[in-house]
C-alpha positions as CSV (number, residue, x, y, z in Angstrom):
1,X,20.1,-21.1,-5.2
2,X,21.2,-18.7,-8.1
3,X,20.0,-15.2,-8.3
4,X,17.0,-14.6,-10.4
5,X,17.0,-11.7,-13.1
6,X,13.7,-10.3,-11.8
7,X,11.0,-10.5,-9.2
8,X,7.8,-9.1,-10.2
9,X,6.1,-8.0,-6.9
10,X,2.5,-7.3,-6.0
11,X,1.1,-5.9,-2.7
12,X,-2.2,-7.6,-1.9
13,X,-5.1,-6.9,0.4
14,X,-8.3,-8.8,-0.7
15,X,-7.6,-8.8,-4.3
16,X,-9.3,-12.3,-5.1
17,X,-11.2,-10.4,-8.2
18,X,-8.2,-9.6,-10.2
19,X,-5.1,-11.3,-8.6
20,X,-5.4,-14.3,-10.9
21,X,-5.4,-12.2,-14.0
22,X,-2.4,-10.1,-12.8
23,X,-0.3,-13.2,-11.8
24,X,-1.2,-15.0,-15.1
25,X,-0.2,-11.9,-17.1
26,X,3.2,-11.3,-14.8
27,X,4.0,-15.1,-15.6
28,X,3.2,-14.7,-19.2
29,X,5.5,-11.6,-19.3
30,X,8.7,-13.6,-17.8
31,X,7.9,-16.5,-20.3
32,X,7.3,-14.7,-23.5
33,X,10.4,-12.5,-22.9
34,X,12.7,-15.5,-21.8
35,X,13.5,-13.7,-18.4
36,X,14.4,-15.8,-15.4
37,X,12.2,-14.7,-12.7
38,X,9.4,-15.1,-10.1
39,X,6.2,-13.6,-9.2
40,X,5.9,-12.6,-5.6
41,X,2.6,-11.4,-3.6
42,X,3.2,-9.6,-0.3
43,X,0.0,-10.3,1.2
44,X,-1.3,-7.9,3.9
45,X,-3.8,-10.3,5.6
46,X,-6.2,-10.8,2.9
47,X,-9.2,-12.8,4.1
48,X,-10.8,-13.6,0.7
49,X,-8.6,-16.5,-0.4
50,X,-6.1,-14.3,-2.2
51,X,-3.2,-16.3,-0.8
52,X,-4.6,-19.7,-2.4
53,X,-5.4,-18.0,-5.8
54,X,-1.6,-16.5,-5.8
55,X,-0.3,-20.1,-5.2
56,X,-2.5,-21.7,-7.7
57,X,-1.5,-19.5,-10.4
58,X,2.3,-20.0,-9.8
59,X,3.1,-17.2,-7.5
60,X,5.1,-17.3,-4.2
61,X,3.3,-15.6,-1.4
62,X,5.1,-13.7,1.5
63,X,2.8,-12.9,4.5
64,X,3.3,-9.4,5.9
65,X,1.8,-8.7,9.3
66,X,2.2,-4.8,9.5
67,X,-0.6,-3.2,7.3
68,X,0.0,-0.6,4.8
69,X,0.9,-0.4,1.2
70,X,4.5,0.6,2.0
71,X,4.8,-2.2,4.6
72,X,3.9,-4.8,2.1
73,X,6.2,-3.7,-0.6
74,X,9.2,-3.4,1.9
75,X,8.5,-6.9,3.0
76,X,8.3,-8.1,-0.6
77,X,11.4,-6.4,-1.8
78,X,13.3,-7.8,1.3
79,X,12.1,-11.4,0.4
80,X,12.5,-10.9,-3.3
81,X,15.1,-13.3,-5.0
82,X,15.7,-11.4,-8.3
83,X,18.5,-8.8,-9.1
84,X,15.7,-6.5,-10.0
85,X,12.2,-5.9,-8.7
86,X,9.1,-4.8,-10.8
87,X,6.4,-3.7,-8.5
88,X,2.9,-3.0,-9.6
89,X,-0.6,-3.1,-8.1
90,X,-2.8,-6.3,-8.3
91,X,-6.0,-4.6,-9.4
92,X,-5.4,-5.1,-13.1
93,X,-4.7,-1.5,-13.7
94,X,-1.0,-2.0,-14.9
95,X,0.2,-4.1,-17.8
96,X,2.9,-6.4,-16.7
97,X,3.8,-7.0,-20.5
98,X,5.5,-3.9,-20.3
99,X,8.3,-5.7,-18.4
100,X,10.9,-5.5,-21.2
101,X,10.9,-1.6,-21.3
102,X,11.6,-1.4,-17.6
103,X,14.3,-4.0,-17.7
104,X,16.0,-2.3,-20.6
105,X,16.5,0.9,-18.7
106,X,17.9,-1.1,-15.5
107,X,20.3,-2.8,-17.8
108,X,21.5,0.8,-19.0
109,X,22.8,1.4,-15.4
110,X,19.7,3.0,-13.9
111,X,18.7,2.2,-10.3
112,X,14.9,3.1,-10.3
113,X,12.6,3.2,-13.4
114,X,9.5,4.8,-13.0
115,X,6.4,4.3,-15.3
116,X,4.9,7.5,-16.6
117,X,1.2,7.5,-17.2
118,X,0.9,11.0,-18.8
119,X,3.5,10.4,-21.4
120,X,1.9,6.7,-21.9
121,X,-1.8,6.2,-21.9
122,X,-4.6,6.7,-19.3
123,X,-7.5,4.8,-20.3
124,X,-11.2,6.3,-19.9
125,X,-12.1,6.0,-16.3
126,X,-8.8,4.9,-15.2
127,X,-7.9,7.9,-13.1
128,X,-10.2,10.4,-11.4
129,X,-10.1,13.9,-12.7
130,X,-9.1,15.2,-9.5
131,X,-6.1,13.0,-9.6
132,X,-5.4,13.3,-13.1
133,X,-5.4,17.3,-13.2
134,X,-4.7,18.2,-9.7
135,X,-3.4,15.8,-7.4
136,X,-0.6,13.9,-9.4
137,X,0.7,16.9,-11.4
138,X,0.9,19.2,-8.4
139,X,2.6,16.6,-6.1
140,X,4.9,15.7,-8.8
141,X,5.7,19.3,-9.6
142,X,6.7,19.9,-5.8
143,X,8.7,16.8,-5.9
144,X,10.6,18.1,-8.9
145,X,11.1,21.4,-7.5
146,X,12.1,20.3,-3.9
147,X,14.5,17.5,-5.1
148,X,15.3,18.0,-8.7
149,X,14.1,14.5,-9.5
150,X,13.6,14.1,-13.2
151,X,10.2,12.4,-12.8
152,X,7.0,13.6,-14.0
153,X,4.8,11.0,-12.6
154,X,5.9,10.7,-9.0
155,X,2.9,8.4,-8.0
156,X,2.9,5.7,-10.7
157,X,2.0,2.4,-9.3
158,X,4.3,0.4,-11.5
159,X,8.1,0.9,-11.2
160,X,11.3,-1.3,-11.3
161,X,14.4,-1.2,-9.3
162,X,17.7,-2.6,-8.9
163,X,17.0,-4.4,-5.6
164,X,20.4,-3.9,-3.7
165,X,20.2,-0.1,-4.5
166,X,16.6,0.2,-3.2
167,X,17.4,-1.9,-0.1
168,X,20.3,0.2,0.7
169,X,18.1,3.2,1.3
170,X,16.5,1.6,4.3
171,X,12.9,2.9,3.5
172,X,10.5,3.2,6.4
173,X,7.0,4.4,5.5
174,X,4.3,2.0,5.9
175,X,1.6,3.7,4.0
176,X,0.9,5.0,0.5
177,X,3.6,7.8,0.9
178,X,6.0,4.9,0.6
179,X,5.7,5.6,-3.3
180,X,7.0,9.4,-2.8
181,X,9.9,8.1,0.0
182,X,11.4,5.7,-2.7
183,X,11.7,8.5,-5.1
184,X,12.9,11.1,-2.8
185,X,15.4,8.9,-1.0
186,X,16.7,7.7,-4.4
187,X,17.3,11.1,-5.3
188,X,19.1,12.2,-2.1
189,X,21.1,9.0,-2.3
190,X,22.3,10.0,-5.8
191,X,20.7,6.9,-7.5
192,X,20.2,7.1,-11.3
193,X,16.4,7.4,-12.2
194,X,14.5,7.1,-15.3
195,X,11.2,6.8,-16.6
196,X,9.2,4.9,-19.3
197,X,5.7,5.3,-20.6
198,X,3.2,3.0,-19.4
199,X,-0.6,2.4,-19.6
200,X,-3.1,2.8,-16.8
201,X,-6.4,0.8,-17.2
202,X,-9.6,1.0,-15.0
203,X,-9.4,-0.8,-11.7
204,X,-10.8,-4.4,-12.4
205,X,-12.3,-4.8,-8.8
206,X,-15.8,-4.0,-8.0
207,X,-15.0,-2.5,-4.3
208,X,-13.7,1.0,-4.0
209,X,-9.7,1.2,-4.1
210,X,-7.6,1.3,-0.8
211,X,-6.4,4.8,-1.8
212,X,-8.1,7.8,-0.1
213,X,-7.8,10.9,-1.9
214,X,-7.5,13.6,0.7
215,X,-5.9,11.5,3.4
216,X,-3.1,10.0,1.2
217,X,-2.6,13.0,-0.7
218,X,-1.9,14.8,2.6
219,X,0.5,11.9,3.5
220,X,2.5,12.4,0.2
221,X,2.7,16.1,0.6
222,X,3.7,16.0,4.3
223,X,6.4,13.5,3.5
224,X,7.8,15.9,0.7
225,X,7.9,18.9,3.1
226,X,9.5,17.0,5.9
227,X,12.3,15.9,3.8
228,X,12.9,19.4,2.5
229,X,13.9,21.8,5.3
230,X,15.1,24.1,2.6
231,X,11.3,24.6,1.4
232,X,9.5,24.0,4.7
233,X,11.5,26.2,6.9
234,X,14.4,28.1,5.2
235,X,12.7,29.8,2.4
236,X,9.7,30.9,4.5
237,X,12.0,32.1,7.2
238,X,14.3,34.0,5.2
239,X,11.4,35.8,3.1
240,X,9.4,36.5,6.4
241,X,12.5,37.9,8.1
242,X,13.5,40.3,5.4
243,X,9.8,41.5,4.6
244,X,9.5,42.4,8.4
245,X,12.8,43.9,8.6
246,X,12.5,46.1,5.2
247,X,8.9,47.4,6.6
248,X,10.4,48.0,10.1
249,X,13.3,50.0,8.6
250,X,10.9,52.0,6.4
251,X,8.7,52.9,9.7
252,X,11.3,53.4,12.3
253,X,11.9,57.0,11.5
254,X,8.2,57.9,11.8
255,X,4.6,57.3,10.2
256,X,4.7,56.8,6.4
257,X,1.6,57.6,4.2
258,X,0.7,55.9,0.9
259,X,-2.3,57.1,-0.9
260,X,-5.2,57.2,1.7
261,X,-3.2,54.8,4.1
262,X,-0.9,55.7,6.9
263,X,1.3,53.2,8.5
264,X,2.4,53.8,12.1
265,X,3.6,51.9,15.2
266,X,0.8,49.5,14.8
267,X,2.4,48.4,11.5
268,X,5.7,48.4,13.0
269,X,4.7,46.1,15.8
270,X,3.6,43.5,13.2
271,X,6.7,43.9,11.2
272,X,8.9,43.4,14.0
273,X,6.9,40.3,14.9
274,X,7.6,39.0,11.4
275,X,11.5,39.5,11.9
276,X,11.2,37.5,15.2
277,X,8.9,34.8,13.4
278,X,11.4,34.7,10.4
279,X,14.5,34.3,12.7
280,X,12.9,31.5,14.5
281,X,11.8,29.5,11.3
282,X,15.3,30.0,10.0
283,X,16.8,28.3,13.2
284,X,14.5,25.4,12.6
285,X,15.7,25.1,9.1
286,X,19.2,25.0,10.0
287,X,18.5,22.7,12.8
288,X,16.5,20.3,10.6
289,X,19.1,20.2,8.0
290,X,21.8,19.3,10.6
291,X,19.7,16.7,12.3
292,X,18.7,15.1,8.9
293,X,22.3,15.1,7.7
294,X,23.5,13.5,10.8
295,X,20.4,11.0,10.8
296,X,21.2,10.0,7.1
297,X,18.0,10.9,5.6
298,X,19.3,14.0,4.1
299,X,22.3,14.2,1.8
300,X,25.3,16.2,3.0
301,X,25.9,19.5,1.4
302,X,29.4,20.5,1.1
303,X,28.5,24.2,1.0
304,X,26.5,23.9,4.1
305,X,29.2,22.4,5.9
306,X,31.7,24.9,5.1
307,X,29.4,27.6,6.7
308,X,30.1,25.8,9.9
309,X,33.8,26.2,9.6
310,X,33.2,29.8,10.0
311,X,29.9,30.2,11.9
312,X,30.4,28.1,15.2
313,X,29.1,28.2,18.5
314,X,31.4,31.0,19.8
315,X,30.5,33.1,16.7
316,X,26.8,32.5,17.4
317,X,27.3,33.4,21.0
318,X,29.2,36.7,20.2
319,X,26.4,37.7,17.7
320,X,23.9,37.1,20.2
321,X,25.6,39.2,22.8
322,X,25.9,41.8,20.5
323,X,22.2,41.9,19.7
324,X,21.7,41.9,23.5
325,X,24.0,44.9,23.9
326,X,22.0,46.8,21.1
327,X,18.8,46.0,22.7
328,X,20.0,47.0,26.3
329,X,21.5,50.3,24.8
330,X,18.3,51.1,23.0
331,X,16.3,50.5,26.2
332,X,18.7,52.8,28.0
333,X,18.3,55.5,25.6
334,X,14.5,55.1,26.0
335,X,14.5,55.4,29.6
336,X,17.0,58.5,29.5
337,X,14.4,60.1,27.4
338,X,11.6,59.2,30.1
339,X,13.9,60.5,32.6
340,X,14.3,63.9,30.9
341,X,10.5,64.1,31.2
342,X,10.9,63.7,34.8
343,X,9.1,60.0,34.2
344,X,5.8,61.8,33.2
345,X,3.6,61.2,30.1
346,X,5.4,60.7,26.9
347,X,4.2,60.3,23.2
348,X,3.4,56.7,23.0
349,X,4.4,56.6,19.3
350,X,7.7,57.9,20.2
351,X,8.4,55.4,23.1
352,X,7.1,52.6,20.9
353,X,9.5,53.3,18.2
354,X,12.4,52.9,20.7
355,X,11.0,50.1,22.9
356,X,9.9,47.8,20.1
357,X,13.3,47.7,18.3
358,X,14.9,47.1,21.7
359,X,12.6,44.3,22.6
360,X,13.2,42.7,19.2
361,X,16.9,42.9,19.6
362,X,16.9,41.4,23.0
363,X,14.6,38.5,21.9
364,X,16.8,38.0,18.8
365,X,20.0,38.0,20.9
366,X,18.4,35.4,23.4
367,X,17.4,33.4,20.3
368,X,20.9,33.5,18.8
369,X,22.5,32.4,22.0
370,X,20.3,29.4,22.8
371,X,19.9,28.4,19.2
372,X,23.7,28.2,18.8
373,X,24.0,25.8,21.8
374,X,21.2,23.7,20.2
375,X,22.8,23.7,16.9
376,X,26.1,22.9,18.7
377,X,24.5,19.9,20.5
378,X,22.8,18.6,17.3
379,X,26.0,18.8,15.4
380,X,28.5,17.4,18.1
381,X,29.2,14.2,15.9
382,X,29.3,16.0,12.7
383,X,32.6,15.4,10.8
């Protein structure tokens, strides 16, 4: 069988109210634009006769046993016969007549073409205010910030793609976060991404949508964070470490007074705690980057790889041992002061200023030694 130009794909779970309208509109879009294609319904276990409606209207149906928006689309993309795939919901909220604008962008060489409802039209009642003014703008901004994706509507339900390019991403998520995974993985793999304006109409169903605002919003945010160790771990870790270090250096010589507030060893204790927390989070950042790159879901970074040419297991061990020696030396100095006082009572503030940094250096040294071994284990097969 020769390859078709496009497969119009609809995920479906009990869409009997609107499915016939959507399939007719999709068939008309193919016919009116003289495009060779098919309409494919990825059915997620409908019990309302959606499968029969789809077939009667001229669509092909692929059953999908695994529940979830992403699972249905993954199965549909895999089963599609078209060179391109245009996906959209089967709830009458998207206009399949916009097919030509998506195909034009694909023919220009783009691999993924996103619809943009905000540059197009959002009809009254089509999008809840919480989604329109908070959820979508915030999550789309985070996506652009984390991944540099030139997309302003990260979660638009209508999008078109080059089938072979998207299949090469080996997408995994089965829920609503699939929408984010497709964009993020496309960006990390260097695929070309574009946007076209589209229209969002009110949901044509009488029942509530499958989307759950807070649950699915969190799933999108969680996915964005997990795929960006830099923002999840590295930046928070480095900032926490240096904030704690600067405050510690400021207080190490003695109490400091700012206005009516005096900062002493109690503040120093928390500051050194920030140093430890920041160092630990930073180790997580490097570990996550090494693991993600090795497993193939994060893009290799040549600058990051070059660092490992100079900072290897042996360097990490030497650095950790140096910190241990500093900590032991400071501890020895504190014990000598105590000895000079015949092991009697000493100023608690004075001793804490010595023992707290000593304990911090000892813990950082241990972190560096075992963290170096762990990173070396993660990167054993790294080229």
